[in-house]
DSSP file (Angstrom, degrees, kcal/mol; ACC not computed):
  #  RESIDUE AA STRUCTURE BP1 BP2  ACC     N-H-->O    O-->H-N    N-H-->O    O-->H-N    TCO  KAPPA ALPHA  PHI   PSI    X-CA   Y-CA   Z-CA
    1    1 A M              0   0    0      0, 0.0     2,-0.0     0, 0.0     5,-0.0   0.000 360.0 360.0 360.0 121.6    0.0    0.0    0.0
    2    2 A S     >  -     0   0    0      1,-0.1     4,-2.3     4,-0.0     5,-0.2  -0.240 360.0-112.0 -76.1 163.0    1.6    3.3   -1.1
    3    3 A R  H  > S+     0   0    0      1,-0.2     4,-2.2     2,-0.2     5,-0.2   0.888 118.8  50.9 -65.2 -39.9    1.9    6.3    1.1
    4    4 A T  H  > S+     0   0    0      2,-0.2     4,-2.9     1,-0.2    -1,-0.2   0.887 108.2  53.5 -63.5 -38.0   -0.6    8.3   -1.1
    5    5 A N  H  > S+     0   0    0      2,-0.2     4,-2.6     1,-0.2    -2,-0.2   0.937 109.8  47.1 -63.2 -45.6   -3.0    5.4   -0.9
    6    6 A V  H  X S+     0   0    0     -4,-2.3     4,-2.2     2,-0.2    -2,-0.2   0.889 113.2  48.8 -64.3 -38.9   -2.8    5.4    3.0
    7    7 A F  H  X S+     0   0    0     -4,-2.2     4,-2.7     2,-0.2    -2,-0.2   0.939 111.0  50.1 -59.5 -50.1   -3.3    9.2    3.0
    8    8 A G  H  X S+     0   0    0     -4,-2.9     4,-2.9   160,-0.4    -2,-0.2   0.873 110.1  50.5 -55.9 -41.1   -6.2    8.9    0.7
    9    9 A L  H  X S+     0   0    0     -4,-2.6     4,-2.9     2,-0.2    -1,-0.2   0.925 110.1  50.0 -63.1 -44.6   -7.7    6.2    3.0
   10   10 A I  H  X S+     0   0    0     -4,-2.2     4,-2.6     2,-0.2     5,-0.2   0.929 111.9  47.4 -60.2 -46.4   -7.3    8.4    6.0
   11   11 A V  H  X S+     0   0    0     -4,-2.7     4,-2.8     2,-0.2     5,-0.2   0.944 113.9  47.5 -62.5 -48.3   -8.9   11.4    4.3
   12   12 A L  H  X S+     0   0    0     -4,-2.9     4,-2.7     2,-0.2     5,-0.3   0.928 111.0  52.8 -58.2 -43.9  -11.9    9.2    3.1
   13   13 A F  H  X S+     0   0    0     -4,-2.9     4,-2.6     2,-0.2     5,-0.2   0.955 112.8  43.0 -51.8 -57.1  -12.2    7.7    6.6
   14   14 A I  H  X S+     0   0    0     -4,-2.6     4,-2.8     1,-0.2     5,-0.3   0.946 115.6  47.4 -60.5 -49.9  -12.5   11.1    8.2
   15   15 A V  H  X S+     0   0    0     -4,-2.8     4,-2.5    -5,-0.2    -1,-0.2   0.921 113.2  48.4 -58.6 -45.5  -14.8   12.6    5.6
   16   16 A L  H  X S+     0   0    0     -4,-2.7     4,-2.5    -5,-0.2    -1,-0.2   0.865 112.6  48.5 -66.9 -39.0  -17.1    9.6    5.7
   17   17 A V  H  X S+     0   0    0     -4,-2.6     4,-2.6    -5,-0.3     5,-0.4   0.952 113.4  47.2 -66.0 -45.3  -17.3    9.6    9.5
   18   18 A L  H  X S+     0   0    0     -4,-2.8     4,-2.3    -5,-0.2     5,-0.3   0.922 114.3  45.9 -60.2 -42.9  -18.0   13.2    9.7
   19   19 A L  H  X>S+     0   0    0     -4,-2.5     5,-2.4    -5,-0.3     4,-2.1   0.904 113.8  51.2 -66.3 -40.3  -20.7   13.0    7.0
   20   20 A Q  H  <>S+     0   0    0     -4,-2.5     5,-2.1     3,-0.2    -2,-0.2   0.937 120.0  30.9 -62.6 -49.6  -22.3   10.0    8.6
   21   21 A I  H  <5S+     0   0    0     -4,-2.6    -1,-0.2    -5,-0.2    -2,-0.2   0.755 126.2  43.6 -87.0 -21.0  -22.6   11.3   12.1
   22   22 A G  H  <5S-     0   0    0     -4,-2.3    -3,-0.2    -5,-0.4    -2,-0.2   0.780 134.6  -1.0 -90.6 -27.3  -23.1   15.0   11.1
   23   23 A L  T ><5S+     0   0    0     -4,-2.1     3,-1.3    -5,-0.3     4,-0.3   0.691 123.1  50.1-126.0 -55.7  -25.5   14.6    8.3
   24   24 A F  G > <S+     0   0    0     -5,-2.4     3,-1.3     1,-0.3    -4,-0.2   0.805 101.8  62.1 -73.2 -29.7  -26.6   11.2    7.2
   25   25 A D  G 3 <S+     0   0    0     -5,-2.1    -1,-0.3    -6,-0.3    -4,-0.1   0.694 102.7  55.5 -68.1 -15.5  -27.7    9.8   10.7
   26   26 A K  G <  S+     0   0    0     -3,-1.3     2,-0.5    -6,-0.2    -1,-0.2   0.484  89.7  92.5 -90.8  -6.1  -30.2   12.7   10.8
   27   27 A I    <   +     0   0    0     -3,-1.3     2,-0.2    -4,-0.3    -4,-0.0  -0.781  39.3 161.8 -95.6 128.1  -31.9   11.7    7.5
   28   28 A H    >   -     0   0    0     -2,-0.5     3,-1.7     6,-0.1     6,-0.2  -0.645  23.1-157.8-143.7  81.9  -34.9    9.3    7.6
   29   29 A L  B >> S-A   33   0A   0      4,-2.2     3,-2.3     1,-0.3     4,-2.2  -0.430  79.3 -11.5 -65.0 126.8  -36.7    9.6    4.3
   30   30 A F  T 34 S-     0   0    0      1,-0.3    -1,-0.3    -2,-0.2     0, 0.0   0.663 120.6 -72.5  59.5  15.7  -40.3    8.4    4.7
   31   31 A G  T <4 S+     0   0    0     -3,-1.7    -1,-0.3     2,-0.2    -2,-0.2   0.456 131.9  60.3  79.8  -2.1  -39.4    7.1    8.1
   32   32 A Y  T <4 S+     0   0    0     -3,-2.3     2,-0.6     1,-0.1    -2,-0.2   0.728  75.4  80.2-122.8 -45.4  -37.4    4.2    6.5
   33   33 A A  B  <  +A   29   0A   0     -4,-2.2    -4,-2.2   116,-0.1    -2,-0.2  -0.582  45.6 166.2 -83.4 116.8  -34.6    5.2    4.3
   34   34 A T        -     0   0    0     -2,-0.6     2,-0.3   112,-0.4   120,-0.2  -0.973  31.8-132.6-128.9 115.3  -31.4    6.1    6.2
   35   35 A P        -     0   0    0      0, 0.0     2,-0.4     0, 0.0    -8,-0.2  -0.522  16.8-170.4 -73.9 132.3  -28.2    6.4    4.2
   36   36 A L    >   +     0   0    0    114,-0.3     3,-1.4    -2,-0.3     4,-0.1  -0.670  16.3 165.1-116.1  71.1  -25.2    4.6    5.7
   37   37 A L  T >   +     0   0    0     -2,-0.4     3,-2.1     1,-0.3     4,-0.4   0.586  55.2  88.4 -69.7 -10.3  -22.5    5.9    3.5
   38   38 A S  T >> S+     0   0    0      1,-0.3     3,-1.4     2,-0.2     4,-0.6   0.792  74.5  71.6 -62.4 -23.2  -19.7    4.8    5.8
   39   39 A I  H X> S+     0   0    0     -3,-1.4     4,-2.3     1,-0.3     3,-0.6   0.761  80.2  76.1 -61.2 -23.6  -19.8    1.4    4.0
   40   40 A Y  H <> S+     0   0    0     -3,-2.1     4,-1.8     1,-0.3    -1,-0.3   0.851  87.4  60.3 -56.7 -35.4  -18.2    3.2    1.0
   41   41 A F  H <4 S+     0   0    0     -3,-1.4    -1,-0.3    -4,-0.4     4,-0.2   0.904 106.9  43.3 -59.0 -41.0  -14.9    3.1    2.9
   42   42 A I  H X< S+     0   0    0     -3,-0.6     3,-1.1    -4,-0.6    -2,-0.2   0.884 112.9  53.4 -71.4 -38.4  -14.9   -0.7    3.0
   43   43 A I  H 3< S+     0   0    0     -4,-2.3    -1,-0.2     1,-0.2    -2,-0.2   0.823 107.0  51.7 -65.1 -28.9  -16.0   -1.0   -0.6
   44   44 A K  T 3< S+     0   0    0     -4,-1.8    -1,-0.2    -5,-0.2    -2,-0.2   0.375  79.1 121.1 -92.7   5.5  -13.1    1.2   -1.8
   45   45 A L  S <  S-     0   0    0     -3,-1.1    57,-0.1    -4,-0.2    -3,-0.0  -0.379  76.6 -93.4 -64.6 148.2  -10.3   -0.7    0.0
   46   46 A S    >   -     0   0    0     57,-0.2     3,-1.3     1,-0.1    57,-0.2  -0.247  28.3-120.7 -66.0 153.9   -7.7   -2.1   -2.5
   47   47 A S  T 3  S+     0   0    0     55,-3.6    -1,-0.1     1,-0.3    56,-0.1   0.767 111.8  46.9 -66.9 -26.5   -8.2   -5.5   -3.8
   48   48 A Q  T 3  S+     0   0    0     54,-0.3    -1,-0.3     2,-0.0     2,-0.1   0.231  78.4 133.9-102.5  12.0   -4.9   -6.7   -2.5
   49   49 A T    <   -     0   0    0     -3,-1.3     5,-0.1     1,-0.1    -4,-0.0  -0.428  68.7-100.2 -64.0 136.1   -5.2   -5.2    1.0
   50   50 A N     >  -     0   0    0      1,-0.1     4,-2.4    -2,-0.1     5,-0.2  -0.247  26.8-127.0 -54.2 138.0   -4.2   -7.7    3.7
   51   51 A K  H  > S+     0   0    0      1,-0.2     4,-2.4     2,-0.2     5,-0.2   0.876 110.0  51.3 -62.1 -36.2   -7.3   -9.3    5.3
   52   52 A S  H  > S+     0   0    0      2,-0.2     4,-2.1     1,-0.2    -1,-0.2   0.907 110.9  48.9 -67.7 -40.0   -6.1   -8.4    8.8
   53   53 A L  H  > S+     0   0    0      2,-0.2     4,-2.8     1,-0.2     5,-0.2   0.874 108.5  53.2 -67.6 -37.4   -5.6   -4.8    7.7
   54   54 A Q  H  X S+     0   0    0     -4,-2.4     4,-2.5     1,-0.2    -2,-0.2   0.942 111.3  46.6 -61.2 -47.6   -9.1   -4.7    6.1
   55   55 A L  H  X S+     0   0    0     -4,-2.4     4,-2.3     2,-0.2    -2,-0.2   0.869 111.9  50.5 -64.9 -35.9  -10.6   -5.9    9.4
   56   56 A I  H  X S+     0   0    0     -4,-2.1     4,-2.7     2,-0.2     5,-0.2   0.950 112.1  46.9 -68.2 -49.2   -8.6   -3.4   11.5
   57   57 A W  H  X S+     0   0    0     -4,-2.8     4,-2.0     1,-0.2    -2,-0.2   0.918 116.2  44.7 -56.5 -44.8   -9.7   -0.5    9.2
   58   58 A S  H  X S+     0   0    0     -4,-2.5     4,-2.8    -5,-0.2     5,-0.2   0.871 110.6  52.8 -72.4 -34.6  -13.2   -1.5    9.3
   59   59 A A  H  X S+     0   0    0     -4,-2.3     4,-3.3    -5,-0.2     5,-0.3   0.964 110.9  49.1 -59.4 -53.6  -13.2   -2.2   13.1
   60   60 A L  H  X S+     0   0    0     -4,-2.7     4,-2.5     2,-0.2    -2,-0.2   0.882 111.3  50.0 -53.8 -41.0  -11.8    1.4   13.5
   61   61 A L  H  X S+     0   0    0     -4,-2.0     4,-2.5    -5,-0.2     5,-0.2   0.977 115.0  42.3 -63.3 -55.8  -14.5    2.8   11.2
   62   62 A G  H  X S+     0   0    0     -4,-2.8     4,-2.7     1,-0.2    14,-0.5   0.884 116.3  49.2 -60.7 -41.1  -17.3    1.0   13.1
   63   63 A L  H  X S+     0   0    0     -4,-3.3     4,-2.8    -5,-0.2    -1,-0.2   0.908 110.0  50.5 -60.4 -45.4  -15.8    1.8   16.5
   64   64 A T  H  X S+     0   0    0     -4,-2.5     4,-2.1    -5,-0.3    -2,-0.2   0.942 113.2  44.6 -62.0 -51.1  -15.4    5.4   15.7
   65   65 A I  H  X S+     0   0    0     -4,-2.5     4,-1.8     1,-0.2     5,-0.2   0.927 114.5  50.2 -62.6 -39.7  -19.0    5.8   14.5
   66   66 A D  H  X>S+     0   0    0     -4,-2.7     4,-2.6    -5,-0.2     5,-0.9   0.933 110.3  49.6 -60.8 -44.5  -20.3    3.8   17.5
   67   67 A A  H  <5S+     0   0    0     -4,-2.8    -1,-0.2     1,-0.2    -2,-0.2   0.852 115.1  43.7 -64.4 -36.3  -18.3    6.0   19.9
   68   68 A L  H  <5S+     0   0    0     -4,-2.1    -1,-0.2    -5,-0.2    -2,-0.2   0.668 124.0  34.0 -85.4 -19.4  -19.6    9.2   18.3
   69   69 A T  H  <5S-     0   0    0     -4,-1.8    -2,-0.2    -3,-0.2    -3,-0.2   0.558 101.0-123.0-114.2  -8.3  -23.2    8.1   18.0
   70   70 A G  T  <5 +     0   0    0     -4,-2.6    -3,-0.2    -5,-0.2    -4,-0.1   0.841  63.2 138.1  79.7  31.8  -23.7    5.9   21.1
   71   71 A T    > < -     0   0    0     -5,-0.9     3,-1.2    -6,-0.2    -4,-0.1   0.293  56.9-134.0 -98.5   9.0  -24.8    2.8   19.2
   72   72 A L  T 3  S-     0   0    0     -6,-0.4    -9,-0.1     1,-0.3    -5,-0.0   0.830  70.8 -32.2  44.2  61.1  -22.7    0.4   21.4
   73   73 A G  T 3> S+     0   0    0    -11,-0.2     4,-2.3   -10,-0.1    -1,-0.3   0.414 102.2 117.7  88.9  -0.4  -21.0   -1.9   18.8
   74   74 A L  H <> S+     0   0    0     -3,-1.2     4,-1.9     1,-0.2     5,-0.1   0.946  84.3  37.1 -66.2 -49.3  -23.7   -2.0   16.2
   75   75 A N  H  > S+     0   0    0    -13,-0.3     4,-2.6     2,-0.2     5,-0.3   0.828 112.6  60.0 -72.9 -31.5  -21.6   -0.4   13.5
   76   76 A L  H  > S+     0   0    0    -14,-0.5     4,-2.5     2,-0.2     5,-0.2   0.946 108.7  44.4 -56.2 -49.8  -18.5   -2.3   14.7
   77   77 A L  H  X S+     0   0    0     -4,-2.3     4,-2.5     1,-0.2     5,-0.3   0.951 115.5  46.0 -59.1 -52.3  -20.3   -5.6   14.0
   78   78 A A  H  X S+     0   0    0     -4,-1.9     4,-1.9     1,-0.2    -1,-0.2   0.877 115.0  46.7 -62.7 -40.7  -21.7   -4.6   10.7
   79   79 A C  H  X S+     0   0    0     -4,-2.6     4,-2.5     2,-0.2     5,-0.2   0.940 113.6  47.0 -69.6 -47.1  -18.4   -3.1    9.4
   80   80 A V  H  X S+     0   0    0     -4,-2.5     4,-2.4    -5,-0.3    -2,-0.2   0.919 114.0  47.2 -64.2 -42.9  -16.2   -6.1   10.5
   81   81 A V  H  X S+     0   0    0     -4,-2.5     4,-2.2    -5,-0.2    -1,-0.2   0.917 113.1  49.5 -62.3 -42.8  -18.6   -8.7    9.1
   82   82 A A  H  X S+     0   0    0     -4,-1.9     4,-1.3    -5,-0.3    -2,-0.2   0.906 112.3  47.8 -63.2 -42.1  -18.8   -6.7    5.8
   83   83 A A  H  < S+     0   0    0     -4,-2.5    -2,-0.2     2,-0.2    -1,-0.2   0.867 110.1  53.2 -64.3 -40.0  -15.0   -6.5    5.7
   84   84 A F  H  < S+     0   0    0     -4,-2.4     4,-0.3    -5,-0.2    -2,-0.2   0.902 115.0  39.2 -64.2 -40.8  -14.7  -10.2    6.4
   85   85 A L  H >X S+     0   0    0     -4,-2.2     4,-2.1     1,-0.2     3,-0.6   0.661  94.7  90.4 -86.0 -16.6  -17.0  -11.2    3.5
   86   86 A R  H 3X S+     0   0    0     -4,-1.3     4,-3.1     1,-0.2     5,-0.2   0.814  81.0  52.0 -49.1 -45.9  -15.6   -8.5    1.1
   87   87 A P  H 3> S+     0   0    0      0, 0.0     4,-1.7     0, 0.0    -1,-0.2   0.871 112.5  46.7 -64.0 -35.3  -12.9  -10.5   -0.5
   88   88 A F  H <> S+     0   0    0     -3,-0.6     4,-0.9    -4,-0.3    -2,-0.2   0.903 116.0  45.1 -70.4 -39.0  -15.3  -13.3   -1.4
   89   89 A I  H >X S+     0   0    0     -4,-2.1     4,-0.8     1,-0.2     3,-0.8   0.925 110.8  53.4 -65.7 -45.1  -17.9  -10.9   -2.7
   90   90 A L  H >X S+     0   0    0     -4,-3.1     4,-1.5     1,-0.3     3,-1.0   0.881 102.3  59.7 -60.6 -39.7  -15.2   -8.9   -4.7
   91   91 A K  H 3< S+     0   0    0     -4,-1.7    -1,-0.3     1,-0.3    -2,-0.2   0.806 100.0  57.0 -59.9 -32.3  -14.1  -12.1   -6.3
   92   92 A L  H << S+     0   0    0     -4,-0.9    -1,-0.3    -3,-0.8    -2,-0.2   0.773 117.4  32.1 -68.1 -24.7  -17.6  -12.6   -7.8
   93   93 A F  H << S+     0   0    0     -3,-1.0    17,-0.3    -4,-0.8    -2,-0.2   0.543  91.6 104.8-114.7  -6.6  -17.5   -9.2   -9.5
   94   94 A E  S  < S-     0   0    0     -4,-1.5     3,-0.1    -5,-0.1    15,-0.1  -0.399  81.4 -91.3 -77.1 155.9  -13.9   -8.6  -10.5
   95   95 A P    >   -     0   0    0      0, 0.0     3,-1.4     0, 0.0    -1,-0.1  -0.352  49.8 -95.6 -65.7 142.7  -12.8   -9.0  -14.1
   96   96 A R  T 3  S+     0   0    0      1,-0.3     3,-0.1    -3,-0.1    -3,-0.0  -0.320 108.5  16.3 -59.0 134.4  -11.6  -12.5  -15.1
   97   97 A G  T 3  S+     0   0    0      1,-0.2     2,-0.8    -3,-0.1    -1,-0.3   0.694  80.0 161.2  76.1  17.4   -7.8  -12.8  -15.0
   98   98 A Q    <   +     0   0    0     -3,-1.4    -1,-0.2     1,-0.2     4,-0.1  -0.653   2.0 160.3 -75.9 110.5   -7.3   -9.7  -12.8
   99   99 A L        +     0   0    0     -2,-0.8    -1,-0.2    -3,-0.1     2,-0.1   0.672  44.1  79.3-105.0 -23.6   -3.8  -10.1  -11.3
  100  100 A E  S    S-     0   0    0      1,-0.1     2,-0.3   -53,-0.0   -53,-0.1  -0.390  86.5 -97.3 -87.4 163.0   -2.9   -6.6  -10.3
  101  101 A D        +     0   0    0     -2,-0.1     2,-0.3   -54,-0.1    -1,-0.1  -0.576  52.6 164.6 -75.1 136.1   -3.9   -4.6   -7.3
  102  102 A Y        -     0   0    0     -2,-0.3   -55,-3.6    -4,-0.1   -54,-0.3  -0.967  38.2-121.9-147.1 165.6   -6.7   -2.2   -8.0
  103  103 A I        -     0   0    0     -2,-0.3     5,-0.3   -57,-0.2   -57,-0.2  -0.945  41.9-108.4-107.9 123.0   -9.3   -0.2   -6.1
  104  104 A P        +     0   0    0      0, 0.0     2,-0.3     0, 0.0   -10,-0.0  -0.318  65.0 128.2 -59.7 126.5  -12.9   -1.1   -6.9
  105  105 A S  S  > S-     0   0    0     -2,-0.1     4,-2.0     1,-0.0     9,-0.1  -0.914  74.9 -82.5-159.9 179.1  -14.4    1.7   -8.9
  106  106 A F  T  4 S+     0   0    0     -2,-0.3     8,-0.1     1,-0.2     6,-0.1   0.788 128.0  46.3 -64.4 -26.2  -16.2    2.4  -12.2
  107  107 A R  T  4 S+     0   0    0      3,-0.1    -1,-0.2     1,-0.1     3,-0.0   0.855 114.6  42.1 -83.2 -38.5  -12.9    2.4  -14.0
  108  108 A S  T  4 S+     0   0    0     -5,-0.3     2,-0.3     2,-0.1    -2,-0.2   0.847 125.6  31.7 -82.2 -33.5  -11.4   -0.7  -12.5
  109  109 A L  S  < S-     0   0    0     -4,-2.0   -15,-0.1    -6,-0.1    -6,-0.0  -0.829 102.9 -90.1-111.0 157.0  -14.6   -2.7  -12.7
  110  110 A D     >  -     0   0    0     -2,-0.3     4,-2.9   -17,-0.3     3,-0.3  -0.465  42.0-118.6 -60.6 139.1  -17.4   -2.4  -15.3
  111  111 A P  H  > S+     0   0    0      0, 0.0     4,-2.4     0, 0.0     5,-0.2   0.875 115.7  51.6 -50.7 -38.9  -19.9    0.2  -13.8
  112  112 A K  H  > S+     0   0    0      1,-0.2     4,-2.3     2,-0.2     5,-0.2   0.932 112.0  46.7 -63.3 -44.7  -22.6   -2.5  -13.8
  113  113 A M  H  > S+     0   0    0     -3,-0.3     4,-2.6     2,-0.2    -1,-0.2   0.886 111.3  50.5 -65.3 -39.7  -20.3   -4.8  -11.9
  114  114 A F  H  X S+     0   0    0     -4,-2.9     4,-2.7     2,-0.2    -1,-0.2   0.927 110.1  50.0 -66.9 -39.2  -19.3   -2.2   -9.5
  115  115 A I  H  X S+     0   0    0     -4,-2.4     4,-2.5    -5,-0.2    -2,-0.2   0.921 111.3  49.0 -60.9 -45.7  -22.9   -1.3   -8.8
  116  116 A R  H  X S+     0   0    0     -4,-2.3     4,-2.3     2,-0.2    -1,-0.2   0.904 111.3  49.8 -59.8 -41.5  -23.8   -4.9   -8.2
  117  117 A Y  H  X S+     0   0    0     -4,-2.6     4,-2.3     1,-0.2    -2,-0.2   0.923 112.2  48.0 -62.5 -43.5  -20.8   -5.2   -5.8
  118  118 A A  H  X S+     0   0    0     -4,-2.7     4,-2.4     2,-0.2    -2,-0.2   0.870 110.5  52.0 -67.0 -37.7  -21.9   -2.1   -3.9
  119  119 A V  H  X S+     0   0    0     -4,-2.5     4,-2.6     2,-0.2    -2,-0.2   0.937 110.0  47.5 -63.1 -47.8  -25.4   -3.4   -3.7
  120  120 A V  H  X S+     0   0    0     -4,-2.3     4,-2.2     1,-0.2     5,-0.2   0.942 114.6  47.3 -60.7 -47.7  -24.4   -6.7   -2.2
  121  121 A M  H  X S+     0   0    0     -4,-2.3     4,-2.4     1,-0.2    -1,-0.2   0.892 113.0  47.8 -65.0 -37.9  -22.1   -5.0    0.3
  122  122 A C  H  X S+     0   0    0     -4,-2.4     4,-3.2     2,-0.2     5,-0.3   0.909 110.2  52.7 -69.3 -40.4  -24.8   -2.5    1.3
  123  123 A L  H  X S+     0   0    0     -4,-2.6     4,-2.1     2,-0.2    -2,-0.2   0.905 112.0  44.8 -65.0 -39.3  -27.4   -5.2    1.7
  124  124 A I  H  X S+     0   0    0     -4,-2.2     4,-2.1     2,-0.2    -2,-0.2   0.960 117.2  45.5 -67.2 -48.9  -25.1   -7.2    4.1
  125  125 A H  H  X S+     0   0    0     -4,-2.4     4,-2.1    -5,-0.2    -2,-0.2   0.923 117.5  42.5 -61.2 -45.6  -24.1   -4.2    6.0
  126  126 A H  H  X S+     0   0    0     -4,-3.2     4,-2.7     2,-0.2     5,-0.3   0.844 109.4  57.3 -69.4 -34.5  -27.6   -2.8    6.3
  127  127 A F  H  X S+     0   0    0     -4,-2.1     4,-2.2    -5,-0.3     5,-0.3   0.932 110.8  44.9 -62.1 -44.8  -29.2   -6.2    7.1
  128  128 A L  H  X S+     0   0    0     -4,-2.1     4,-2.1    -5,-0.2     5,-0.3   0.924 114.5  47.2 -67.3 -44.0  -26.9   -6.5   10.1
  129  129 A I  H  X S+     0   0    0     -4,-2.1     4,-2.3    -5,-0.2    -2,-0.2   0.957 119.2  38.1 -62.0 -51.0  -27.3   -3.0   11.4
  130  130 A F  H  X S+     0   0    0     -4,-2.7     4,-2.3     1,-0.2     5,-0.3   0.854 116.0  50.8 -74.9 -34.0  -31.1   -3.0   11.1
  131  131 A T  H  X S+     0   0    0     -4,-2.2     4,-2.6    -5,-0.3     5,-0.4   0.916 116.1  40.3 -71.6 -41.2  -31.7   -6.5   12.2
  132  132 A V  H  < S+     0   0    0     -4,-2.1    -2,-0.2    -5,-0.3    -1,-0.2   0.890 115.0  54.0 -76.1 -35.2  -29.5   -6.3   15.4
  133  133 A E  H  < S+     0   0    0     -4,-2.3    -2,-0.2    -5,-0.3    -1,-0.2   0.926 118.9  34.3 -57.9 -46.5  -30.9   -2.7   16.0
  134  134 A T  H  < S-     0   0    0     -4,-2.3    -2,-0.2    -5,-0.2    -1,-0.2   0.885  83.2-170.2 -75.0 -41.2  -34.5   -4.1   15.9
  135  135 A F     <  +     0   0    0     -4,-2.6     2,-0.3    -5,-0.3    -3,-0.1   0.819  57.2  83.9  47.5  38.7  -33.7   -7.4   17.4
  136  136 A S        -     0   0    0     -5,-0.4     3,-0.2     3,-0.1    -1,-0.1  -0.964  62.3-155.7-161.9 145.2  -37.1   -8.6   16.5
  137  137 A L    >   +     0   0    0     -2,-0.3     3,-0.8     1,-0.1     4,-0.1   0.090  67.3 111.4-109.3  22.2  -38.9  -10.1   13.5
  138  138 A F  T 3  S+     0   0    0      1,-0.3     2,-0.6     2,-0.1     3,-0.2   0.916  87.7  33.2 -58.9 -46.2  -42.3   -8.8   14.8
  139  139 A N  T 3> S+     0   0    0     -3,-0.2     4,-2.1     1,-0.2    -1,-0.3  -0.672  78.4 162.3-110.6  71.4  -42.5   -6.3   12.0
  140  140 A F  H <> S+     0   0    0     -3,-0.8     4,-2.2    -2,-0.6    -1,-0.2   0.895  71.9  47.4 -60.9 -46.8  -40.7   -8.3    9.3
  141  141 A F  H  > S+     0   0    0      1,-0.2     4,-2.6     2,-0.2    -1,-0.2   0.864 111.0  52.6 -70.0 -35.9  -41.9   -6.4    6.3
  142  142 A G  H  > S+     0   0    0      2,-0.2     4,-2.4     1,-0.2    -1,-0.2   0.898 109.8  49.1 -64.8 -36.5  -41.1   -3.1    7.9
  143  143 A L  H  X S+     0   0    0     -4,-2.1     4,-2.2     2,-0.2    -2,-0.2   0.928 111.8  48.2 -62.3 -45.2  -37.5   -4.4    8.6
  144  144 A I  H  X S+     0   0    0     -4,-2.2     4,-2.8     2,-0.2     5,-0.2   0.889 112.7  48.8 -64.8 -41.9  -37.2   -5.6    5.0
  145  145 A L  H  X S+     0   0    0     -4,-2.6     4,-2.9     2,-0.2     5,-0.3   0.911 110.1  51.1 -59.6 -44.9  -38.5   -2.2    3.8
  146  146 A H  H  X S+     0   0    0     -4,-2.4     4,-1.8     2,-0.2  -112,-0.4   0.892 113.8  44.6 -60.6 -42.2  -36.1   -0.4    6.0
  147  147 A I  H  X S+     0   0    0     -4,-2.2     4,-2.4     2,-0.2    -2,-0.2   0.945 116.1  45.8 -67.9 -48.8  -33.1   -2.5    4.7
  148  148 A A  H  X S+     0   0    0     -4,-2.8     4,-2.6     2,-0.2    -2,-0.2   0.924 114.8  45.2 -66.7 -46.0  -34.1   -2.2    1.1
  149  149 A T  H  X S+     0   0    0     -4,-2.9     4,-2.2     1,-0.2    -1,-0.2   0.891 115.3  47.4 -65.6 -38.4  -34.8    1.6    1.1
  150  150 A S  H  X S+     0   0    0     -4,-1.8     4,-2.6    -5,-0.3  -114,-0.3   0.910 111.8  51.0 -69.8 -39.2  -31.7    2.4    3.0
  151  151 A S  H  X S+     0   0    0     -4,-2.4     4,-2.9     2,-0.2    -2,-0.2   0.920 110.5  48.5 -60.7 -44.6  -29.6    0.2    0.7
  152  152 A I  H  X S+     0   0    0     -4,-2.6     4,-2.2     2,-0.2    -2,-0.2   0.934 113.1  47.0 -62.1 -44.8  -31.0    1.9   -2.4
  153  153 A L  H  X S+     0   0    0     -4,-2.2     4,-1.8     2,-0.2    -2,-0.2   0.902 113.5  48.7 -62.5 -42.7  -30.4    5.4   -1.0
  154  154 A T  H  X S+     0   0    0     -4,-2.6     4,-2.0     2,-0.2    -2,-0.2   0.913 110.1  50.7 -65.6 -42.5  -26.8    4.4    0.1
  155  155 A V  H  X S+     0   0    0     -4,-2.9     4,-2.5     2,-0.2    -2,-0.2   0.896 108.7  53.6 -64.5 -38.2  -26.1    2.9   -3.4
  156  156 A L  H  X S+     0   0    0     -4,-2.2     4,-1.7     1,-0.2    -1,-0.2   0.886 110.0  46.6 -60.4 -38.9  -27.3    6.1   -5.0
  157  157 A L  H  X S+     0   0    0     -4,-1.8     4,-2.2     2,-0.2    -1,-0.2   0.822 110.5  52.4 -73.4 -30.1  -25.0    8.1   -2.9
  158  158 A I  H  X S+     0   0    0     -4,-2.0     4,-2.9     2,-0.2     5,-0.2   0.910 109.4  49.7 -67.1 -42.7  -22.1    5.7   -3.7
  159  159 A I  H  X S+     0   0    0     -4,-2.5     4,-2.1     2,-0.2    -2,-0.2   0.906 110.1  51.6 -65.8 -38.1  -22.8    6.1   -7.5
  160  160 A A  H  X S+     0   0    0     -4,-1.7     4,-0.7     2,-0.2    -2,-0.2   0.937 111.7  46.9 -61.5 -45.7  -22.8    9.9   -6.9
  161  161 A C  H ><>S+     0   0    0     -4,-2.2     3,-1.0     1,-0.2     5,-0.5   0.917 111.8  50.1 -59.6 -45.2  -19.3    9.6   -5.1
  162  162 A E  H ><5S+     0   0    0     -4,-2.9     3,-1.6     1,-0.2    -1,-0.2   0.850 103.9  59.7 -64.6 -33.5  -18.0    7.4   -7.9
  163  163 A S  H 3<5S+     0   0    0     -4,-2.1    -1,-0.2     1,-0.3    -2,-0.2   0.718  93.5  66.4 -66.5 -20.7  -19.2    9.9  -10.5
  164  164 A L  T <<5S-     0   0    0     -3,-1.0    -1,-0.3    -4,-0.7    -2,-0.2   0.628  99.9-138.4 -76.6 -10.8  -17.0   12.5   -8.9
  165  165 A H  T < 5 -     0   0    0     -3,-1.6     2,-0.6    -4,-0.3    -3,-0.1   0.934  20.9-163.9  53.9  54.5  -13.9   10.5  -10.0
  166  166 A L      < -     0   0    0     -5,-0.5     3,-0.4     1,-0.2    -1,-0.2  -0.580  11.6-179.1 -74.2 117.7  -11.9   10.9   -6.8
  167  167 A D    >   +     0   0    0     -2,-0.6     3,-0.6     1,-0.2    -1,-0.2   0.410  54.8  95.9 -97.2  -0.6   -8.4   10.0   -7.7
  168  168 A Y  T 3  S+     0   0    0      1,-0.2  -160,-0.4     2,-0.2    -1,-0.2   0.717  84.1  54.8 -69.8 -15.8   -6.7   10.4   -4.3
  169  169 A L  T 3         0   0    0     -3,-0.4    -1,-0.2     1,-0.2    -2,-0.1   0.806 360.0 360.0 -80.5 -32.9   -7.1    6.7   -3.6
  170  170 A E    <         0   0    0     -3,-0.6    -1,-0.2    -4,-0.2    -2,-0.2   0.417 360.0 360.0 -89.6 360.0   -5.4    5.5   -6.7
């Protein structure tokens, strides 16, 4: 991992945490859709990042958000599980024969593949957060609606971020 890549990750980490706790945690469209853009950090980790390092970065992300929002390990759990599953999910969507280190994006993956990858990652992350937060299947359809609408809103924000062509990670 190059020095500019680490600097870019730190900047992305700080920006996403500040946006999440300062803006996105206060948005609840129609009472269901809450964007959780912090998953974008995990999605943008390099394809060859060491698994232990992925888990550490993700744990720090979740722990930071939990500490600043008082959610007591909820984000930590979701971020670590998403980071643990990330290499397996990324293998499903990466181009065949990809041997070099790359950062998942519209440019490194086909845009359709990147969006599919982002959708799967968001669904896993959001499923864990909202299921553990609710800790009940009493309102099963409300839970599914909450996960689906929040995932759609988050993916739309990820697409908007990707459209900005942020090159500081690469």
